[in-house]
Gaussian input, Z-matrix of N, CA and C with variables (Angstrom, degrees):
# hf/3-21g

backbone

0 1
 N
 C     1     B1
 C     2     B2     1     A1
 N     3     B3     2     A2     1     D1
 C     4     B4     3     A3     2     D2
 C     5     B5     4     A4     3     D3
 N     6     B6     5     A5     4     D4
 C     7     B7     6     A6     5     D5
 C     8     B8     7     A7     6     D6
 N     9     B9     8     A8     7     D7
 C    10    B10     9     A9     8     D8
 C    11    B11    10    A10     9     D9
 N    12    B12    11    A11    10    D10
 C    13    B13    12    A12    11    D11
 C    14    B14    13    A13    12    D12
 N    15    B15    14    A14    13    D13
 C    16    B16    15    A15    14    D14
 C    17    B17    16    A16    15    D15
 N    18    B18    17    A17    16    D16
 C    19    B19    18    A18    17    D17
 C    20    B20    19    A19    18    D18
 N    21    B21    20    A20    19    D19
 C    22    B22    21    A21    20    D20
 C    23    B23    22    A22    21    D21
 N    24    B24    23    A23    22    D22
 C    25    B25    24    A24    23    D23
 C    26    B26    25    A25    24    D24
 N    27    B27    26    A26    25    D25
 C    28    B28    27    A27    26    D26
 C    29    B29    28    A28    27    D27
 N    30    B30    29    A29    28    D28
 C    31    B31    30    A30    29    D29
 C    32    B32    31    A31    30    D30
 N    33    B33    32    A32    31    D31
 C    34    B34    33    A33    32    D32
 C    35    B35    34    A34    33    D33
 N    36    B36    35    A35    34    D34
 C    37    B37    36    A36    35    D35
 C    38    B38    37    A37    36    D36
 N    39    B39    38    A38    37    D37
 C    40    B40    39    A39    38    D38
 C    41    B41    40    A40    39    D39
 N    42    B42    41    A41    40    D40
 C    43    B43    42    A42    41    D41
 C    44    B44    43    A43    42    D42
 N    45    B45    44    A44    43    D43
 C    46    B46    45    A45    44    D44
 C    47    B47    46    A46    45    D45
 N    48    B48    47    A47    46    D46
 C    49    B49    48    A48    47    D47
 C    50    B50    49    A49    48    D48
 N    51    B51    50    A50    49    D49
 C    52    B52    51    A51    50    D50
 C    53    B53    52    A52    51    D51
 N    54    B54    53    A53    52    D52
 C    55    B55    54    A54    53    D53
 C    56    B56    55    A55    54    D54
 N    57    B57    56    A56    55    D55
 C    58    B58    57    A57    56    D56
 C    59    B59    58    A58    57    D57
 N    60    B60    59    A59    58    D58
 C    61    B61    60    A60    59    D59
 C    62    B62    61    A61    60    D60
 N    63    B63    62    A62    61    D61
 C    64    B64    63    A63    62    D62
 C    65    B65    64    A64    63    D63
 N    66    B66    65    A65    64    D64
 C    67    B67    66    A66    65    D65
 C    68    B68    67    A67    66    D66
 N    69    B69    68    A68    67    D67
 C    70    B70    69    A69    68    D68
 C    71    B71    70    A70    69    D69
 N    72    B72    71    A71    70    D70
 C    73    B73    72    A72    71    D71
 C    74    B74    73    A73    72    D72
 N    75    B75    74    A74    73    D73
 C    76    B76    75    A75    74    D74
 C    77    B77    76    A76    75    D75
 N    78    B78    77    A77    76    D76
 C    79    B79    78    A78    77    D77
 C    80    B80    79    A79    78    D78
 N    81    B81    80    A80    79    D79
 C    82    B82    81    A81    80    D80
 C    83    B83    82    A82    81    D81
 N    84    B84    83    A83    82    D82
 C    85    B85    84    A84    83    D83
 C    86    B86    85    A85    84    D84
 N    87    B87    86    A86    85    D85
 C    88    B88    87    A87    86    D86
 C    89    B89    88    A88    87    D87
 N    90    B90    89    A89    88    D88
 C    91    B91    90    A90    89    D89
 C    92    B92    91    A91    90    D90
 N    93    B93    92    A92    91    D91
 C    94    B94    93    A93    92    D92
 C    95    B95    94    A94    93    D93
 N    96    B96    95    A95    94    D94
 C    97    B97    96    A96    95    D95
 C    98    B98    97    A97    96    D96
 N    99    B99    98    A98    97    D97
 C   100   B100    99    A99    98    D98
 C   101   B101   100   A100    99    D99
 N   102   B102   101   A101   100   D100
 C   103   B103   102   A102   101   D101
 C   104   B104   103   A103   102   D102
 N   105   B105   104   A104   103   D103
 C   106   B106   105   A105   104   D104
 C   107   B107   106   A106   105   D105
 N   108   B108   107   A107   106   D106
 C   109   B109   108   A108   107   D107
 C   110   B110   109   A109   108   D108
 N   111   B111   110   A110   109   D109
 C   112   B112   111   A111   110   D110
 C   113   B113   112   A112   111   D111
 N   114   B114   113   A113   112   D112
 C   115   B115   114   A114   113   D113
 C   116   B116   115   A115   114   D114
 N   117   B117   116   A116   115   D115
 C   118   B118   117   A117   116   D116
 C   119   B119   118   A118   117   D117
 N   120   B120   119   A119   118   D118
 C   121   B121   120   A120   119   D119
 C   122   B122   121   A121   120   D120
 N   123   B123   122   A122   121   D121
 C   124   B124   123   A123   122   D122
 C   125   B125   124   A124   123   D123
 N   126   B126   125   A125   124   D124
 C   127   B127   126   A126   125   D125
 C   128   B128   127   A127   126   D126
 N   129   B129   128   A128   127   D127
 C   130   B130   129   A129   128   D128
 C   131   B131   130   A130   129   D129
 N   132   B132   131   A131   130   D130
 C   133   B133   132   A132   131   D131
 C   134   B134   133   A133   132   D132
 N   135   B135   134   A134   133   D133
 C   136   B136   135   A135   134   D134
 C   137   B137   136   A136   135   D135
 N   138   B138   137   A137   136   D136
 C   139   B139   138   A138   137   D137
 C   140   B140   139   A139   138   D138
 N   141   B141   140   A140   139   D139
 C   142   B142   141   A141   140   D140
 C   143   B143   142   A142   141   D141
 N   144   B144   143   A143   142   D142
 C   145   B145   144   A144   143   D143
 C   146   B146   145   A145   144   D144
 N   147   B147   146   A146   145   D145
 C   148   B148   147   A147   146   D146
 C   149   B149   148   A148   147   D147
 N   150   B150   149   A149   148   D148
 C   151   B151   150   A150   149   D149
 C   152   B152   151   A151   150   D150
 N   153   B153   152   A152   151   D151
 C   154   B154   153   A153   152   D152
 C   155   B155   154   A154   153   D153
 N   156   B156   155   A155   154   D154
 C   157   B157   156   A156   155   D155
 C   158   B158   157   A157   156   D156
 N   159   B159   158   A158   157   D157
 C   160   B160   159   A159   158   D158
 C   161   B161   160   A160   159   D159
 N   162   B162   161   A161   160   D160
 C   163   B163   162   A162   161   D161
 C   164   B164   163   A163   162   D162
 N   165   B165   164   A164   163   D163
 C   166   B166   165   A165   164   D164
 C   167   B167   166   A166   165   D165
 N   168   B168   167   A167   166   D166
 C   169   B169   168   A168   167   D167
 C   170   B170   169   A169   168   D168
 N   171   B171   170   A170   169   D169
 C   172   B172   171   A171   170   D170
 C   173   B173   172   A172   171   D171
 N   174   B174   173   A173   172   D172
 C   175   B175   174   A174   173   D173
 C   176   B176   175   A175   174   D174
 N   177   B177   176   A176   175   D175
 C   178   B178   177   A177   176   D176
 C   179   B179   178   A178   177   D177

   B1=1.4630
   B2=1.5267
   B3=1.3004
   B4=1.4523
   B5=1.5219
   B6=1.3169
   B7=1.4689
   B8=1.5221
   B9=1.3177
   B10=1.4655
   B11=1.5350
   B12=1.3255
   B13=1.4693
   B14=1.5148
   B15=1.3096
   B16=1.4642
   B17=1.5295
   B18=1.3086
   B19=1.4625
   B20=1.5254
   B21=1.3329
   B22=1.4589
   B23=1.5268
   B24=1.3220
   B25=1.4633
   B26=1.5207
   B27=1.3247
   B28=1.4556
   B29=1.5290
   B30=1.3111
   B31=1.4595
   B32=1.5255
   B33=1.3175
   B34=1.4701
   B35=1.5234
   B36=1.3285
   B37=1.4674
   B38=1.5189
   B39=1.3211
   B40=1.4647
   B41=1.5305
   B42=1.3184
   B43=1.4584
   B44=1.5228
   B45=1.3276
   B46=1.4649
   B47=1.5185
   B48=1.3053
   B49=1.4623
   B50=1.5174
   B51=1.3193
   B52=1.4610
   B53=1.5282
   B54=1.3183
   B55=1.4653
   B56=1.5227
   B57=1.3331
   B58=1.4608
   B59=1.5334
   B60=1.3155
   B61=1.4692
   B62=1.5215
   B63=1.3245
   B64=1.4658
   B65=1.5296
   B66=1.3121
   B67=1.4663
   B68=1.5235
   B69=1.3324
   B70=1.4682
   B71=1.5292
   B72=1.3204
   B73=1.4718
   B74=1.5229
   B75=1.3089
   B76=1.4602
   B77=1.5099
   B78=1.3323
   B79=1.4669
   B80=1.5238
   B81=1.3239
   B82=1.4602
   B83=1.5271
   B84=1.3309
   B85=1.4582
   B86=1.5325
   B87=1.3145
   B88=1.4589
   B89=1.5391
   B90=1.3275
   B91=1.4716
   B92=1.5337
   B93=1.3255
   B94=1.4633
   B95=1.5217
   B96=1.3240
   B97=1.4633
   B98=1.5198
   B99=1.3168
   B100=1.4700
   B101=1.5209
   B102=1.3242
   B103=1.4593
   B104=1.5318
   B105=1.3273
   B106=1.4602
   B107=1.5239
   B108=1.3084
   B109=1.4664
   B110=1.5310
   B111=1.3214
   B112=1.4694
   B113=1.5322
   B114=1.3277
   B115=1.4606
   B116=1.5358
   B117=1.3280
   B118=1.4644
   B119=1.5266
   B120=1.3141
   B121=1.4630
   B122=1.5317
   B123=1.3227
   B124=1.4738
   B125=1.5270
   B126=1.3189
   B127=1.4616
   B128=1.5194
   B129=1.3218
   B130=1.4564
   B131=1.5123
   B132=1.3244
   B133=1.4643
   B134=1.5313
   B135=1.3326
   B136=1.4701
   B137=1.5275
   B138=1.3169
   B139=1.4686
   B140=1.5268
   B141=1.3248
   B142=1.4683
   B143=1.5282
   B144=1.3277
   B145=1.4755
   B146=1.5296
   B147=1.3267
   B148=1.4666
   B149=1.5268
   B150=1.3244
   B151=1.4643
   B152=1.5184
   B153=1.3198
   B154=1.4609
   B155=1.5216
   B156=1.3279
   B157=1.4617
   B158=1.5285
   B159=1.3284
   B160=1.4708
   B161=1.5170
   B162=1.3242
   B163=1.4732
   B164=1.5088
   B165=1.3187
   B166=1.4655
   B167=1.5217
   B168=1.3262
   B169=1.4659
   B170=1.5311
   B171=1.3447
   B172=1.4599
   B173=1.5184
   B174=1.3308
   B175=1.4570
   B176=1.5086
   B177=1.3149
   B178=1.4705
   B179=1.4956
   A1=108.02
   A2=114.30
   A3=120.87
   A4=110.02
   A5=115.85
   A6=120.43
   A7=112.00
   A8=116.31
   A9=121.02
   A10=110.56
   A11=116.39
   A12=120.60
   A13=110.88
   A14=116.56
   A15=120.86
   A16=111.21
   A17=116.62
   A18=119.81
   A19=111.46
   A20=117.94
   A21=120.16
   A22=111.05
   A23=117.42
   A24=120.68
   A25=110.83
   A26=117.18
   A27=121.12
   A28=111.61
   A29=117.56
   A30=121.85
   A31=110.22
   A32=116.87
   A33=120.54
   A34=110.18
   A35=117.68
   A36=121.12
   A37=111.33
   A38=117.33
   A39=119.80
   A40=111.63
   A41=117.30
   A42=120.02
   A43=111.38
   A44=116.88
   A45=120.36
   A46=110.71
   A47=117.62
   A48=120.32
   A49=111.08
   A50=116.88
   A51=121.52
   A52=110.30
   A53=117.26
   A54=121.13
   A55=111.12
   A56=117.12
   A57=119.77
   A58=111.48
   A59=117.43
   A60=119.89
   A61=110.27
   A62=116.86
   A63=120.49
   A64=111.14
   A65=117.35
   A66=120.45
   A67=109.90
   A68=116.22
   A69=119.69
   A70=111.46
   A71=116.19
   A72=119.57
   A73=112.18
   A74=116.74
   A75=120.37
   A76=114.16
   A77=116.55
   A78=120.36
   A79=112.05
   A80=118.00
   A81=119.51
   A82=114.37
   A83=118.17
   A84=119.89
   A85=111.78
   A86=117.06
   A87=122.63
   A88=110.26
   A89=117.36
   A90=119.50
   A91=110.81
   A92=116.18
   A93=121.38
   A94=112.04
   A95=117.40
   A96=118.92
   A97=111.42
   A98=118.40
   A99=121.23
   A100=109.59
   A101=116.23
   A102=121.11
   A103=110.91
   A104=116.34
   A105=120.35
   A106=111.82
   A107=116.89
   A108=120.35
   A109=111.26
   A110=116.38
   A111=120.32
   A112=110.58
   A113=117.39
   A114=120.86
   A115=110.56
   A116=117.31
   A117=120.19
   A118=111.49
   A119=116.89
   A120=120.14
   A121=110.50
   A122=116.65
   A123=120.07
   A124=110.78
   A125=117.06
   A126=120.81
   A127=110.93
   A128=116.79
   A129=120.15
   A130=112.97
   A131=116.11
   A132=120.72
   A133=110.53
   A134=116.22
   A135=119.95
   A136=111.55
   A137=117.34
   A138=120.63
   A139=110.48
   A140=116.67
   A141=120.08
   A142=110.68
   A143=117.22
   A144=120.68
   A145=111.46
   A146=117.01
   A147=120.14
   A148=110.08
   A149=117.14
   A150=120.54
   A151=111.10
   A152=116.85
   A153=121.06
   A154=111.24
   A155=116.28
   A156=120.57
   A157=111.73
   A158=117.10
   A159=120.85
   A160=111.16
   A161=116.80
   A162=119.04
   A163=111.88
   A164=116.07
   A165=119.57
   A166=110.87
   A167=116.19
   A168=120.98
   A169=110.81
   A170=117.22
   A171=121.46
   A172=112.25
   A173=117.51
   A174=121.27
   A175=114.58
   A176=118.51
   A177=121.29
   A178=110.99
   D1=139.82
   D2=178.11
   D3=-66.86
   D4=136.76
   D5=-178.38
   D6=-61.88
   D7=-39.38
   D8=-179.97
   D9=-62.89
   D10=-41.59
   D11=177.98
   D12=-62.71
   D13=-42.55
   D14=179.50
   D15=-62.74
   D16=-44.12
   D17=-179.90
   D18=-64.79
   D19=-42.00
   D20=178.27
   D21=-65.82
   D22=-35.72
   D23=176.51
   D24=-61.34
   D25=-43.30
   D26=178.27
   D27=-65.52
   D28=-40.40
   D29=179.20
   D30=-62.57
   D31=-46.24
   D32=-179.53
   D33=-65.60
   D34=-42.24
   D35=-179.38
   D36=-61.38
   D37=-51.10
   D38=-177.94
   D39=-71.09
   D40=-33.42
   D41=175.73
   D42=-64.20
   D43=-42.44
   D44=177.43
   D45=-65.56
   D46=-37.40
   D47=177.58
   D48=-60.82
   D49=-42.12
   D50=179.11
   D51=-65.83
   D52=-42.70
   D53=-179.91
   D54=-62.94
   D55=-46.72
   D56=-178.12
   D57=-68.77
   D58=-33.37
   D59=175.79
   D60=-66.74
   D61=-40.49
   D62=178.02
   D63=-64.66
   D64=-38.27
   D65=176.58
   D66=-63.87
   D67=-45.12
   D68=-179.56
   D69=-61.02
   D70=-44.50
   D71=178.65
   D72=-67.51
   D73=-37.78
   D74=-178.30
   D75=-72.42
   D76=-20.48
   D77=-178.01
   D78=-117.72
   D79=21.42
   D80=-175.55
   D81=-66.19
   D82=-23.86
   D83=178.23
   D84=-98.40
   D85=9.69
   D86=179.51
   D87=-101.75
   D88=164.17
   D89=174.67
   D90=-62.96
   D91=158.23
   D92=-176.27
   D93=-61.38
   D94=-31.30
   D95=-178.25
   D96=-67.60
   D97=-28.42
   D98=177.04
   D99=-68.84
   D100=-42.83
   D101=177.56
   D102=-62.34
   D103=-46.28
   D104=179.62
   D105=-63.79
   D106=-40.63
   D107=178.92
   D108=-64.53
   D109=-42.38
   D110=178.64
   D111=-66.00
   D112=-39.76
   D113=179.52
   D114=-67.11
   D115=-41.56
   D116=177.61
   D117=-65.09
   D118=-38.42
   D119=177.31
   D120=-64.42
   D121=-42.86
   D122=178.35
   D123=-64.63
   D124=-40.79
   D125=177.36
   D126=-61.95
   D127=-42.46
   D128=177.62
   D129=-61.68
   D130=-41.84
   D131=177.58
   D132=-63.01
   D133=-42.00
   D134=179.45
   D135=-63.83
   D136=-43.84
   D137=-179.73
   D138=-63.24
   D139=-44.44
   D140=179.02
   D141=-63.61
   D142=-42.89
   D143=-179.41
   D144=-64.54
   D145=-43.12
   D146=179.66
   D147=-66.25
   D148=-42.59
   D149=178.24
   D150=-61.43
   D151=-45.18
   D152=178.29
   D153=-60.64
   D154=-45.35
   D155=-178.73
   D156=-62.83
   D157=-45.24
   D158=-178.65
   D159=-65.79
   D160=-43.39
   D161=179.16
   D162=-65.33
   D163=-38.38
   D164=179.37
   D165=-67.33
   D166=-39.69
   D167=179.93
   D168=-66.98
   D169=-37.26
   D170=-178.59
   D171=-80.97
   D172=-8.16
   D173=177.54
   D174=82.27
   D175=23.68
   D176=179.00
   D177=-88.82

């Protein structure tokens, strides 16, 4: 495995962990559906951002 790929994988993993923990803390007094909706929205943003970054890097 390429070292650069491994490092980016770790960055994304720990960054996502921080984001989801912040969502959980920020919505702890809200109903569970608010937390789930916020987490799904954050996941969607992450997937779109990663897809955009990879396509841009590959020149597509």
